[in-house]
N, C-alpha and C positions, 0 to 999 in steps of 0.2 A: 829215438824219434825227436824231431825238433819240437820245442815247446813254444807256444805263442806267448808273446808278452801281453801284459794287461791292457796296454793302449791299443794294440791291434785287435784284441778280443772285443773291446768296447766299441771300436769303430765298426767292426763287422756287425755287431748287434744293432747299431744305429742305422747301418745301411739296410739291414733286413726290415727294420721298422719302417723306414722310408719307402722301401719297396712294397711292403704289405699295404701301407697307406695309399700309395699311388694305385695299387691294384684295386683297392676298395673304391677309390674315386672313379677309376675307369669303369668298374662294374655299375656304379650309380649312374654315371653318364650314359653308359650303354642302355641301362634300363630306361632312363628318361628319354633317350633317343627312340627306343622301341615304342614307348608309350606315345611320344609325339607323332611318330610315323603312323601308328595305328589310328590316332585321332584324326590325322590329316586324311587317311584313307576313308575314314567314316565321313569326314566333311565332303570329300569328293563324291561320295555316294548320295549325299543329301541334296535336295533341290533348294537353291538359293540364288538370288539375283546378284549377290556380291561376288566380285572376282576372287579366284582361288588365292591369289597372293595376299589380298586384303584380309581374307578369312584366316590365312596362316599367321599374319601379323597379330590379328586379334587373339588367336589361340596362344601365341607366344606371350603376349601381354598378360592374358588371364593366368597363364602358367606361372609367370613371375609373381603376380599378386597372390596366387595360391601358396607359393613357397614362402612369401613374406609372412602371410598369416600363419602358416605352419610353424615358422621360426618363432613368431610371437607367442603362439599357443604353447610351444615347448618351453619357452622362457618363462611364461606365466606359471606353468606347472612347477618349474624349478623354484621360482620365487615363493610360491605357496608352501612348498616343502620346507624351504629355509625358514619362513615365518613360523610355521608350525613347530619346527625344531627349536627355534628361539623362544617361542611361547612356552613350550614344555620346559625349557631350561629356566626361564624366568619364574614359572610357576613352582618349580622345585626349589627356587631360592626365595619364595615368598613374595614375588612381585607380580604385577599385572600390567597389561597395556590396554588402556581405554581412552576415550576422548578426554575425560577430566584429567587423567594423569598426564596425557600428552600436553594439554594446554598449561598445566601447572609445572611441568618439568619434573614429575615425581620419580622418574626413573633414576635409580641409584647407580653408583659406580661399582657395584659388587659383581656385575656380569662381566663376561669376557670382553676383550677388545672388539671382536666382531659383533657381539650383541649390542654394545653401546653405539657402534657406528650405525647399525640398522635402526636402532631406536632414535638416533638423532635424525636420520633421514625421514623416518615416519613422522617425527614431531615437526620437522621443517615442512614436509608436504601437507600435513594437517593444518598447520597455521597458515600456509600460503593460500590454501583453498578457502579458508573461512575468514581471514583477517579483514577482507573488504567489508564484510557484513558485521561480524562479531565485534570488531573494534569500534563500531559506531555506537554501540550500546554499552551503558555503564551498568554493571550487574548490581543487584540489591539482594540483601539477605532475607528480607521479609517478603511475604506474599500478599498481594491484594486479592480479595475475594470478589468475583464477578458472577452475577446471577442474571440469566436471561429471564426476564419477567413476562414480557408480552410481545407478540408479533402483530403488526397492523397491516393486514392484507386486504386489498380492494382496488388498487390502481391497476390499470391495464398497460402501463408502460413504466419506464424507470422513474424513480423519484429523485429529483435534483436537490431539493432543499427541505428542511423542516425547522420548526420553531415551536416554542411553548408560550402560552399566554402569560402575561405578567399580572393579570387580574383574575378574580374569581368569576366563574368557575375555571379551574385550570384544565386546559385541553391542549392537545397536540395538533399542530397544523402541518400538512405536507403539500409540497408543490411538485407536480408530475409532468412528464413529457406527454401525457395523454390529454393535455389541454384542460386539466381540472386541478383544483385544490380541495383538500378534504380536512375536516376537523374531526378528531377522534377522542373518544373517552380513553383516558390513560389507563384506568383500572380495568375496564372490560374489553378494550380493543374494538369497540363498535364504532362505526362511522356515525357522527352526529349531524353533519352538514356537508354539502358538496357545492363548491362554487364552479359554475360553468360559463362565466362571462367572457373568458378569453378565447381568441380564435387561433392561438398558437400555444406552444409549449409554455407551461408555467415554470419559471426558472427560480423563483424566490418567493418566500412568504415571511412576513414579519408582523407582529401584533403591536397595537397601540399601547403605550405605557400605562394608560389609565382607563380607557374606554374599550368597549367591545367592537373594535374595528380591526380589519386586517388589510395589509398592503401586499399586493402581489405584482411581480414583474413578469413579463411574457415575451415570447418571440414574435408576437404581433406588433412590436414596437411601442407598446403602451404599458403603463402601470395603472393598476386599479386599486381604489380604496372602497371597501364594502363592509357594511355592518352585519353582524350576526347575532343571533339569539339561540342558545342551546340549553338543553336540560340534560343533566347527567343521569344515566341509568344507575340502578342499584348495583354496587360492585359485587363481584363473586370471589370466593376464596381462590387464591393462587397457590399451586403446588410448588414446593421448594425444590428447585433444580439448580441449586448453587454449585458452582464449579470453580476451583482455584484457577487463577490466571497463570498457568504454568507455561513459561516460554519454551520449555524443553520438550513439551508434548508435540508430536508430529501428527496433526490431524489429517485425515484424508482430504484430498482436494477434489474428490469426485463430485461433479455437479449433479444436482438433482434435476429431474425434468421440470422445465418451466411450465407451470400451470397458469392458466389465466386467472385463477383465484375467483372465488365466489364474491362478487361485488356486493355492496350493501343492498339488502333486499328492499327496505323501505326508508332510504336515507333522503331527507328533504334536501332541496337544492335551491340555489340562488343563481339567477341568470343575468341580472342587471346590477352594475356597480353604482355606488352613490357618487363617485368621482372618478373620472378618467383623465389621466395625465398623458398628453400627446405633445411631444417636442422632439423626440429622437428620430433619427433616420436609419436606425438599425435595431437589432435585437436588444431588448432591455434584459440584461443578465442578472441584475440584483437591485434591491431597493431597501431602504431602512428609514426609520423615524429618527429625527433629531430629538434631543432632550426636550421634554415638554410636549411633544406630539403635535406641534403646530406647523412644522415643516417636515418634508421628506426629501431624501436624496436618492437619485437613481443612477445606475451605471449601465452603459450601453456599449455595443460593438461599434458604434460610430465614433469611438475614441473620446467621448465626452461624458461627464457626469453632470446631472442637472439638479438644481435645488428648487423645489416648488413650495408654494404656500398652500396648505391643505384647504383652507376655507375658500379661497378664490380660485384655486387650481392654476394660478399664474406662475410662470417661470420667473424665479427671482435671480438666479445666477446660473450660467453655463460654465462649468469647470473644464477647461480644455488644457491640453499640454501633453497628454500621453501620445506616444508615437504609434501605438497599436491598440487593438481592441481591449476594453476593460473586462475584467473577469469577476470583480467583486467590489463591494463598498460596505463600510461599517461606520457607525457613529459611536462617539464616546458616551458612556452611560450617564455622566453628570456634567459634561462640558460640551460646548458647541464646537466640536472637532469632528472631522470626517477623514477617513483614510480610504483611498482607492487603490486597487491593484490592477495590473495590466500584463498583457503578453509581452510588453517591451522590457521585461525583467526588472521593472521598478515598481515602487509603490509611493504614493504621494500623500502628504499630510496637509489638509486644508483647515485653516483656522478662521472661524467665524465669531470668535468671542468679542471682537470689536465690531459693532454694527456698521461703522463707516467704511472699513476696509476688511479685506480677507487676504491672508497670506498663504503661501504654498511652499512646501519643502519637498524636494525630490530625494529619494533614498535608493541607492543602487547596491543592494546587498546580495543579489541572487544572479545566477547565470542562465536562468531559463524563466519561463512564464511564472509570475507570482499569482498563484491561484486564489489566495485569500490573505487578508491582513486584518486583524481584529484588535480591539482595545481590551485591556483588563481593567479591573476596578481601580488598581493603582496607576502609576505612571509608566505603564509598559505597553508596547505594541508587539504582537506576535505575528510573524509572517510565514507562510508556507509556500512551497514552490514545486514545480515539476523537476527542479534539479535535485530532488530528494533530500532537501534540507528544510529545517524549520529554525527560525532565528528569533530570539527574544531581544527587544530593544528597549532602552530607557528613553522616555520622552525628553528628559532633561539633557541627554547627551546621545544623539543618534549617529555619531560618527562611526561607531563599530558596535556590533551586537554584544550583549553581556552573556549570551549563551547560544550555542549552535548545536542543533540536534541533526545527526546524519542518519538517514534511513535507507532502506533497500528498495523503495518504491516511491513514485510520485505522490505528493500530498495534496489532498483536495481541501474542501472548506473546513477549517479547524474551528474549535471552540475552546474557551477557557472557563472553568468553573469559578464562580464568585467566591464561595466560602473556602474551598480547599486549594484554589489556584493550581488546578491540574489541567494540562493541555491534552485534548483528545484529538488524535490524528487519524482521519480516514484515508485509506490508501487505495491506489489502483489495483493492488494485488489482493483485495478483499479483506485486508486486515484492518483492525482498529487498535491503535496503541496509545498508552497513557504515559505522559511524562510530567515531571514537575518543572517549575519555572527555571531551575538551574540546569536542566537538560538531563536529569537522571530518569531512566526508564522505570516506570512503576509496574506496568502490567501490559499484557496483550489479551484482548477479549477472546474468549474461546470461539473457535470456528471449526466446524466439521461438516459432514454431509447431512447432519441432523439438526444442527443449530448454527446460527451465525449467517453471515452474508455469503451468497454464492456468486455474486458479481461485484464489480467495482463499487466501493463505498464512496458516495459523493459528499456526504455532509454529516456533521455531528452537532448535537446541541445539549447543553446541560440544563437541568431543572432541579435545583436543590431544595425547593419548597415541597416536593412530593416525596413522602417517605418510602414509597415502593420503587419508583423509577426515577433515578437522578441523572441518567444519560440516555440519549436517543441517537440512533444512527439510521441512515437510509442509503439505498443504493440502486443499482440498475437491475437488481433481482425483483423489483416491483414491490418491495416491502420495507417497512420501517420496523425497527426493533427497539424495545425499551429494556434498559439494563439497570440493575442495582449494583453500584460500585461501592465497596467498603474498603477504604484505605486505612491500614493500621496507623495509629498515632505516631509510633516510632518511625514508620516509613515517611510520614509527612515531615517530621522534624529533620530528617536527613535531606 
């Protein structure tokens, strides 16, 4: 008998494989054709206003989509099996795969070549998905301890601004979109006084440096100066609910139901101001006292900032030059300097130290609305913007910032502590973060469905004279919150 050579035998086997493969394909195609024909027959039996040809095209498209999803599902299952196999292999060799190891590149070269390739892919994917946010923050080894001390609930709409008195008794003031401003006992959380003199949203509140007077700016195109007299109630013991500011904790974002909140039951009110400042042609968004308390500055949506004399209520200077609406104004604590911020992406520094002239400098350091710019006790200005950055500037050299903080959300009205020189950043995403002047992140205030803000955080304010609450925040969840922030000395030195 003739004997087949090796080459002819192998070619025959290859032909048989191709033949069986083609048969399987034909079986699959015939099955799909039968299923498609059956579905088309079902479509013909159904009542529809669509033409049969259009319905058939739709059926074909949906079939293609279904096959694509089926292929993706099968591929996903295979990938999961490979990952499980590689994890088992790494576990046997004493290695693990987690977020920390991936970011630090802790995978060793002991695994096989295929294992190292997959590990590299996982590491690259992990970094690519988080680098835009994680790289913006500088990690610290120490932990700041944050304690939620008191919640101040009573407003019927969002709270735009808050401030703490500079004289005794020390109270908290809030300005709300419900057309009112309130004074609160910091220790008890009780409303002490309610100001109802404005006809529009109260956008800002600031206290006189030496007297019991408050300055409020409103959407009714005016700013009011009003005197107050309050008596603090007896403080009650506060439960210790301190929580470490752990940036790695993923709190629930579930919003609680917005209750109207029980307003102050017997809170005295003031309805008439002692001084009304009228010169703006638009919403007055912010106001502040100049050093000494004899003059005030207001910022408006009419693109101007006005300087007034408190005693006579007369307009001293109209500060014009911004191309769009103003968003904030702030005065230097010890010098006659004013900084205004605007939607035109700039902030301006106005110098009134020379009575005969006043100079202005324009700074273009942001790419979106500058939401606030504030002075520090030293020679620094800190600006925050909707471009998700905060920049620290040196007054002696304002050509470029000395520090830039990049965040993952727009920044609203910021504040800087006097003693510790810590910047508190309230965000649109309901977070409040703390940074030092060099741009190193210190902490993130805890937030969950049980504590913290449930809406956009509009403003923050420091008060280092109070031992229990040294930071306050407010937002559109209609409440203000008092925090106790304890920054370790080692962390401050860094």
